[in-house]
Backbone as numpy.savetxt, mean C-alpha at the origin, in Angstrom:
# Nx Ny Nz CAx CAy CAz Cx Cy Cz
1.67 0.56 -33.22 2.43 0.50 -32.01 3.88 0.52 -32.47
4.63 1.41 -31.80 6.03 1.61 -32.18 7.02 0.52 -31.64
8.17 0.59 -32.08 9.14 -0.42 -31.71 9.62 -0.23 -30.29
9.45 1.09 -29.78 9.91 1.30 -28.39 8.86 1.11 -27.42
7.72 0.71 -27.73 6.55 0.43 -26.78 6.90 -0.56 -25.75
7.50 -1.70 -26.13 7.87 -2.69 -25.09 8.88 -2.22 -24.02
9.79 -1.36 -24.53 10.82 -0.89 -23.65 10.18 0.14 -22.71
9.29 1.01 -23.24 8.60 1.99 -22.43 7.71 1.27 -21.33
6.98 0.19 -21.73 6.20 -0.61 -20.83 7.06 -1.18 -19.75
8.14 -1.77 -20.10 9.04 -2.43 -19.11 9.56 -1.31 -18.12
9.87 -0.14 -18.65 10.35 0.94 -17.67 9.25 1.37 -16.75
8.04 1.44 -17.23 6.92 1.79 -16.41 6.67 0.79 -15.35
6.70 -0.46 -15.74 6.52 -1.53 -14.74 7.59 -1.65 -13.71
8.80 -1.41 -14.17 9.95 -1.42 -13.23 9.79 -0.32 -12.18
9.39 0.90 -12.66 9.26 2.07 -11.79 8.06 1.74 -10.76
6.94 1.19 -11.24 5.88 0.88 -10.41 6.27 -0.14 -9.31
6.98 -1.17 -9.69 7.46 -2.19 -8.73 8.40 -1.58 -7.72
9.27 -0.74 -8.15 10.24 -0.11 -7.24 9.53 0.77 -6.23
8.51 1.51 -6.70 7.70 2.37 -5.78 6.94 1.56 -4.75
6.30 0.40 -5.23 5.56 -0.35 -4.28 6.52 -1.08 -3.29
7.56 -1.58 -3.73 8.53 -2.29 -2.82 9.13 -1.30 -1.77
9.38 -0.05 -2.21 9.96 0.89 -1.29 8.94 1.07 -0.15
7.65 1.39 -0.50 6.64 1.58 0.54 6.39 0.32 1.37
6.44 -0.85 0.79 6.24 -2.07 1.55 7.37 -2.29 2.51
8.60 -2.01 2.07 9.69 -2.06 3.02 9.61 -1.09 4.19
9.08 0.05 3.93 8.88 1.06 4.98 7.86 0.57 5.90
6.76 -0.05 5.40 5.71 -0.61 6.21 6.22 -1.73 7.10
7.04 -2.59 6.59 7.66 -3.65 7.37 8.58 -3.10 8.48
9.36 -2.03 8.11 10.28 -1.48 9.10 9.44 -0.72 10.17
8.35 -0.16 9.77 7.49 0.56 10.78 6.90 -0.41 11.85
6.70 -1.62 11.34 6.10 -2.69 12.27 7.23 -3.54 12.89
8.48 -3.08 12.76 9.59 -3.71 13.39 9.73 -5.22 12.90
9.60 -5.40 11.67 9.68 -6.76 11.08 10.83 -6.73 9.97
11.53 -7.83 9.86 12.52 -7.89 8.85 12.08 -8.68 7.65
10.95 -9.29 7.73 10.34 -10.07 6.61 9.03 -9.38 6.15
8.90 -9.25 4.83 7.70 -8.68 4.28 6.63 -9.74 4.21
5.49 -9.42 4.69 4.29 -10.27 4.65 3.18 -9.58 3.87
2.14 -10.27 3.40 1.07 -9.67 2.63 0.41 -8.52 3.39
0.41 -8.55 4.66 -0.18 -7.42 5.39 0.56 -6.12 5.14
1.89 -6.17 5.01 2.69 -4.98 4.72 2.36 -4.43 3.34
2.09 -5.34 2.36 1.70 -4.90 1.05 0.37 -4.16 1.09
-0.60 -4.67 1.83 -1.87 -4.03 1.94 -1.72 -2.68 2.57
-0.93 -2.62 3.68 -0.79 -1.37 4.35 -0.19 -0.31 3.43
0.87 -0.70 2.67 1.54 0.24 1.78 0.64 0.75 0.70
-0.18 -0.15 0.08 -1.06 0.24 -0.99 -2.18 1.15 -0.46
-2.84 0.79 0.61 -3.95 1.52 1.19 -3.59 2.84 1.76
-2.32 2.96 2.26 -1.90 4.26 2.82 -1.34 5.24 1.78
-1.12 4.82 0.54 -0.67 5.71 -0.49 -1.86 6.04 -1.38
-2.08 7.34 -1.58 -3.32 7.83 -2.30 -3.37 7.31 -3.79
-2.22 7.50 -4.50 -2.17 7.10 -5.83 -2.14 5.56 -6.10
-1.51 4.79 -5.23 -1.53 3.33 -5.38 -2.93 2.83 -5.00
-3.55 3.46 -4.01 -4.85 3.05 -3.62 -5.81 3.28 -4.76
-5.63 4.38 -5.52 -6.54 4.64 -6.62 -6.30 3.61 -7.76
-5.06 3.29 -7.97 -4.68 2.26 -9.01 -5.09 0.82 -8.57
-4.82 0.47 -7.37 -5.04 -0.93 -6.93 -6.10 -1.02 -5.87
-7.03 -0.05 -5.82 -8.04 -0.11 -4.75 -9.02 -1.34 -4.85
-9.30 -1.80 -6.00 -10.16 -2.92 -6.09 -9.49 -4.28 -6.05
-8.18 -4.31 -5.76 -7.43 -5.57 -5.72 -7.47 -6.14 -4.34
-7.73 -7.39 -4.21 -7.80 -8.18 -2.96 -6.45 -8.94 -2.88
-5.68 -8.72 -1.77 -4.45 -9.39 -1.53 -4.70 -10.50 -0.53
-4.31 -11.69 -0.89 -4.58 -12.89 -0.03 -3.80 -12.72 1.24
-4.45 -12.94 2.35 -3.87 -12.84 3.72 -3.41 -11.38 4.05
-3.97 -10.46 3.34 -3.59 -9.08 3.57 -4.42 -8.38 4.58
-5.52 -8.87 4.97 -6.42 -8.29 5.98 -6.96 -6.92 5.48
-7.47 -6.11 6.39 -7.99 -4.83 5.97 -7.43 -3.81 6.93
-7.49 -2.56 6.56 -7.04 -1.44 7.45 -8.01 -1.29 8.61
-7.47 -1.17 9.76 -8.35 -0.81 10.91 -8.80 0.54 10.83
-10.12 0.75 11.02 -10.63 2.03 10.96 -11.87 2.13 11.92
-11.85 2.99 12.88 -12.83 3.13 13.84 -13.52 4.48 13.55
-14.84 4.45 13.31 -15.59 5.63 13.02 -15.57 6.58 14.20
-15.40 7.90 13.88 -15.23 8.91 14.94 -16.39 8.84 15.95
-17.59 8.52 15.55 -18.75 8.48 16.39 -18.62 7.43 17.50
-17.89 6.36 17.22 -17.77 5.27 18.12 -16.60 5.49 19.20
-15.73 6.51 18.98 -14.69 6.75 19.92 -15.29 7.43 21.16
-14.64 7.13 22.33 -15.16 7.78 23.54 -14.90 9.30 23.48
-15.85 10.05 24.07 -15.79 11.47 24.11 -14.67 11.91 25.03
-13.94 12.95 24.64 -12.84 13.48 25.54 -13.51 14.41 26.47
-13.20 14.31 27.77 -13.71 15.24 28.71 -12.75 16.36 28.88
-13.31 17.56 28.91 -12.46 18.75 29.08 -12.44 19.13 30.54
-11.21 19.20 31.08 -11.04 19.46 32.52 -10.43 20.79 32.73
């Protein structure tokens, strides 16, 4: 392992944190909230394809789950 490995790891972690917090802030703003709660973290991670792949198996306390209604259960649209 080289001498620059810790610096590189720190840079990667900083970038990952900045990316997550930007999406979390957007999720909070979309919900018209000024305070970030665990639900916003869950929404940000689950709605981003790459973060969901990286953190898909992570459970966030008080984060809840994404609401998803299967298409079969939705009422049929009547064509008029």
